N, C-alpha and C positions, 0 to 999 in steps of 0.2 A: 474669357474670365473663368478662373478655377472654381471648384465647388465651395471652398472656404470663403472666397470673395462674395459669391452669391449669397451664402448664408449670412455673412456680415451685412450685406445690403438689405436682405429681407428683414433682419432683426432691426436695423436702423429705421426702415420704413414703418415697422410696427410701433416703434417708440414714438416716432413723429405723429403717427395717427392717434396714439393714446394721449399724447400731449394736447393734440388739437381738440379732442373730446373734452378735456379738462378746462379749456379756455372758456371764459364767460361768453355766452351767446353762441358757442360753437355747435351745440345740439339744436336741431330744428324742432325737437319735441321735448322741451324742458318740462320736468314734472310739476304738476300742480294738483292740489286737492281743493274741492269746493264742498263744504259741509253745511247743510241746513240743520242747526242745532235745535233739538227738541226743547222748546221753552213755552209749551202751551200755546195759548192764543196770542202769539207775538212773533217777533222776527229777530233772529240772530244768525248770521252767516259767517263762517270762518273760511278764509282763503289762505292757503299756504303754498309757498314755492321756495324750494332750496333753503329751508330753515327760517324763512321770513314769513311773517304773519300779518294779515289784515282782518279785523273784526268789523263786520258791517251790521250795526245795531246790536242791542244787548237784551232784548226782551223786556218784559214787565219786571218791576222790582220784586214781585212775589216769586219770580222764577230766577232771580239773580244767582242763587246758589247753584242751580243746575247748570247755568252758563259757565260760571267760574270753574265748576267741577270738570266740565267737558274740556275747557281750555287747558287746564292743568294736565288732564289725562292725555291730551294731544301733544303734550310737551312744550306748551307755550309758556315762556317766561317774560318775553318782551313782545309788545305789539308795535310793529313798524307804523301801523295806522289803525286808529279807531274811527269809524265813520258813523255819524249820527244822521241818518237820512232825512228825518224830520222830527218835530217835537212830540209826537204822540207817545203816551206812556208805555204802550206795548212795544215800542222800538227803542226808547232811551231809558226806561225805568231801571235797567240793570247797570247803567253806566257808572254809578257811584261805586258799585262792587268791583267793576272792571278797573277803575282807577286805583282802588285800594289794594287790589291783588296783583296788578301787573304794571310794569313800566311801559308807558305809552309814549312813543316818540313824537307822534303827530296826530292831531285830531282834525278831521274834515267834517264840517257840519253845514246843514242847510241854512240859508238866510231867513227861512221862515221861523219866526219866533213865537213864543207863547207866554202867557202869564201864569201858567200852572206852577205849583210847587215842584213838581217833577222836573220841569224844564229849568227852573231857577237853581235847583240842586245840581243838575247836570253842568250848568255854566260855572257854578262855584267850584266844583271839584275839578273840572277841566282846567280852569285857570290856576288852581292850586297845584295841579300835577307838574307844572313847569314845562309842559310840552308846547311845541308850536301848534297853533290852531288857525284855521282859516275857512272861509266859504269858497269852495272850489268853483271855477267857472267851467262851462261846457267846453270840451276840447282839451282840458288839462289832463296830462298823463303822468302816472306815478309808477316807478319801478318797484317790483316786489319779487326779489330773487331773480329768476330768469323770466318771470312773467311781467306783464305790464297791465295796469288798470287805467282805463280812460273814463273820464266823466262825460257822459252823453247829454245829461240834463243837469244843470246846476241849481235846480230848485227855483223857488220864487218867494218874494216877501209877501205877495198878495194872494188873495183867494183862499181856497180850501187848503187845510193843513196837508192832506194827502197829496195834493198836486204841488206841494212844496218839496216833494221827495227828490233826493238826489238819485239819479239813475247811473249805474256803473256797468262797464263791460271789461271783464278780465280776459286776457289772451295769453295762452301758452302754446307756442308752435301753431298748429292748425286748429287747435281747440279753443273755443271761447265760451264765456258764461256771461249772460246778461241778467243783471239784478235790478228788478223794477220797484223794489220797496212797496209803497202804497199808491203808486202813480195810477191814475185813471185812464180811460180811453182818450180823454182830452190831451193828456201828456203824450200818449202813444201817437196820436195824430200829429202833434208837433214834432215828434222824433221822426216820423215817416216823411215829413216835409223838410226836415233839416238836411237831408242828404248824407247824414252820417251812416257808417256801416252798422247795420242792426243784426244781420245774419249771425246766429250764435248756436253752438252745439247744445248748450244748456240754458234753460230759461228759469230764472227764479221768478215764479208766477206773482204778478202784482196783487197786492191787497188781499192776501190769504185766499185767493180764489173767488173774490167778489165778482158779481156779474158786471160791475162797473169797470172792470179791467180785462185784459187779455182778449181783445176783440179778434174776430176771425181774420180781418184784414191785417192786423198786426202779426198774428201767427204766420200768415203767408209770407210776410216780409222777413220775420226772424228765422223761420223754418227750423225750429229746435228739434233735436232727437230725444232730449231728456228734459223733464220739467220737475222742479222742486216746489212743493206747496207747504209753507210753514203755517200750521193751523193746530188749534187745540179745541177743547170743548167750548162751544160758544152758542150764542142765541141769534146769530146773524144768518145761519144757514151756510156758512163758509166751510169748505169750498162749495160753491153752487153747482148744481147739476148742469147748468148752462155752460159754465167754463169747462167742466170735465168732459162734456160731450164735444166741445170745440177741440180739446186736446186729442180726444179719441179720433175724431174725423181727420185731424192733421197727422195722425200716425205717431203721436208723441207718447213716450213712456213717462208716466208721472209717478212721483213718490210723495207720500204724505207723512209728515212728522207725527200726526196723531195716530197713524196706523203702524208706522215703521220705526218710530223714535228718531233719533238723529240720523240723517242720511248723508253719507260721505261718498262723493263721486271722485274717483281717482283718475287723473289724466296722465297717461304714460305712452310714449311712442305714438302719439297722435290718436290714441284710443281712450275711451272712457269705460271704466268698470266700477262696479259696486257690489256689495254683498246684500244690499237691501232688495226687497222684493217689490217690483212695480205693482201699483194698484190697477185694478181693472174695472171696478164698479164706477158707474157714472152717477150714482145716487148722491145727492147733495149732503153736506155734512151738517154739523150743528146739533145741539141738544134740545132745541125747541122749534116747533113749526112756525113760530111767529117770525123768525128771521127770514125764512124762505117765502112765506106768504106775502111779504111786503117788499119783495125784491124789485118791484118796478120802479121804486124811487119817487113815484108821484103822490103817494099817500092815498090813492084812490080806493084802497081796500078798507079804509076807515071812514065812518060817517063824519059829517061836519061837527057833530056834538061830542065826538070822541075826545077824551082827555089826552093832552100832549104836554110836554114839559120843555121849558126854556132854561137857558143859563143866563147869568147876569150880563155877560159880555158877548155871547154868541149871536149868530144870525140864522141858526137852524132850530127847528123844533124836533123833539125826540120822543121815543117811547119810554115808558117808565124804567125799563131795564138797561137802557143805553149807558155804556161806559163813559160817555161824554158828560154825564150828570154827576160825576164823582164829587165835584166841589160846590155845585149849586144846582138847585132843582126847583123851578118855578112852574106851578101847575096852571094850565089854561086850556082852552078848547081848540080844536083843530081850526074851526071857523075863525076864531079870534087871531090865532097865530098867522093864518093866511092873510087876513085883512090887514095885519100890521106889517106885512112884507117878509115874514119868515119863510124860509125854504125847508123842505124835508131833509133830515140828516141822512147822508148816504150810507151810514153804518146800520141804521135800524129801520129805515123806510125804503 
């Protein structure tokens, strides 16, 4: 074979290799970004892959402008998916602004419902958007550019609102991100028994770092290298020192939106990079000591005569500052609430 023929053969091989890289799914390390958007004490996570976007939750209504601003800055015009993990206001409050500012192709939302105005507005605007919408089942997989997103837990109609959370796992090549919403250790246990793949490079920490989530046994199964904590100024002590110490013991680098603002993790060639600075302090968060002093969940730190508050339709008792009391607030004593079968709220006790 002469030199010219060899050159032609080499050029032809390069062209074929270049075309192969352009084919869908040809790259084993498709690019993906996972961003915990700074929206105060709430949740909003943006996943992007090859120009396609999924927004998981949208923060509280008071932070909707910040979420919309970030999405526009990120170049988002259309959302392939908007996911409402559960009905709590700090997760779906910004949904109206999302529907008003962006074209949403499909909405996935938890079967857990609510009677709040926030939830009713979410449903109204979702239906008016003209997008398809459904309650996804565990095991359902959705394509997002070159990445894929699988529903590991499809929520629940019954029980606590937080445990009605959808749990998602996004995969790009060898890198994966597990998004826990507000799911508690009870849901974590179900996931560990389910036999589904949990090991993930990135963990979106459950319930803003509450001590009722991110158990040590769950961390051992997930084995994350990076963790995102969506949190703002709060009275609950989030993120708790308990969870931060678990992350430290597990060798995880964690990033807090209250310290770093929006945190963007970039997945490329099987590696994760970010400009954000990892947190190192294991001191609990929050603006009030009351959140952390009652983190046991048993209410044992309060005397039986302590004033607590109920809602018209709820089954929990609350402290006076709890966000669950936004629409109704009925004063009683701890002794009375217990005798009537009410349980402590996981957010404030």
